[in-house]
C-alpha positions in Angstrom: 110.2 105.4 48.0 112.6 102.5 47.5 113.5 101.8 43.9 111.8 98.8 42.3 114.7 96.8 41.0 114.4 94.2 38.2 116.7 91.9 36.3 116.7 94.6 33.5 117.6 97.6 35.6 119.8 96.0 38.3 123.2 96.5 36.6 122.6 100.1 35.7 120.9 101.2 38.9 123.0 99.2 41.5 126.2 97.9 40.0 127.1 101.0 38.1 126.2 103.4 40.8 128.9 105.5 42.5 126.9 105.2 45.7 126.6 102.3 48.1 123.4 100.3 47.5 121.2 98.4 49.9 119.1 95.8 48.1 116.2 94.0 49.7 115.5 90.7 48.0 111.9 89.9 48.9 108.6 88.3 47.8 105.0 89.2 48.3 104.2 85.9 50.3 107.1 86.4 52.7 106.0 87.5 56.2 109.5 88.7 57.4 109.8 90.6 54.1 106.6 92.5 54.9 107.9 93.1 58.4 111.0 95.0 57.2 109.3 96.8 54.3 108.6 99.9 56.3 112.3 100.0 57.4 113.5 99.8 53.8 111.1 102.7 52.9 112.4 104.8 55.8 116.0 104.1 54.7 115.1 105.2 51.2 113.9 108.6 52.4 116.7 109.1 54.9 119.5 108.2 52.5 118.0 109.8 49.4 120.9 111.2 47.3 123.4 109.4 49.5 122.7 105.7 48.8 120.7 103.6 46.4 117.9 101.8 48.3 115.9 99.3 46.4 113.8 96.2 46.5 113.9 93.2 44.1 111.0 90.8 44.0 112.7 87.4 43.7 109.6 85.7 42.1 109.5 88.2 39.2 113.3 88.6 38.9 114.9 85.1 39.3 118.0 85.9 37.2 119.4 88.4 39.6 118.4 86.4 42.7 120.1 83.3 41.2 123.2 85.3 40.3 123.6 86.3 44.0 122.7 82.9 45.4 119.6 84.1 47.2 118.2 81.1 49.0 116.4 82.7 51.9 114.4 85.9 52.0 114.5 88.5 53.1 118.2 88.9 52.2 119.7 92.3 52.2 122.8 92.9 50.2 125.0 95.9 50.5 126.8 96.6 47.2 129.6 99.1 46.6 131.5 99.6 43.4 129.7 96.6 41.9 130.7 94.2 44.6 128.8 92.8 47.6 130.5 94.2 50.7 128.0 93.0 53.3 125.0 90.7 53.6 122.2 90.1 56.1 119.6 87.3 56.0 116.3 87.6 57.8 114.6 90.5 59.5 116.5 92.9 61.7 116.1 96.3 63.3 116.5 99.6 61.4 119.6 100.4 63.6 121.2 97.2 62.4 120.8 98.1 58.7 121.9 101.7 59.4 125.1 100.6 61.1 126.0 98.4 58.2 125.1 101.1 55.6 127.1 103.7 57.4 130.1 101.4 57.7 130.3 101.3 53.8 129.4 105.0 53.1 133.0 106.2 52.9 
């Protein structure tokens, strides 16, 4: 299951991780967010132990969303060594996210 990220655990879970992280910035009312939710869950299972896969509800965690300038959702950030290394805004296929994630795994 994808990690439930919050303003309180984001730094420890994502920024200080030695693994690449994929973070889904989403909200309950967002249709495209719900559309990619199963993809994020699949990625969390397939990359367990290899990458950090999490979801951050922008309505309940505005501090982190503001810090990263999230204006549209879903926004998927790929973070490695505490830095954003890639970004995707909007829904996309699982293969698209896998390609980006694999590019940053090394």
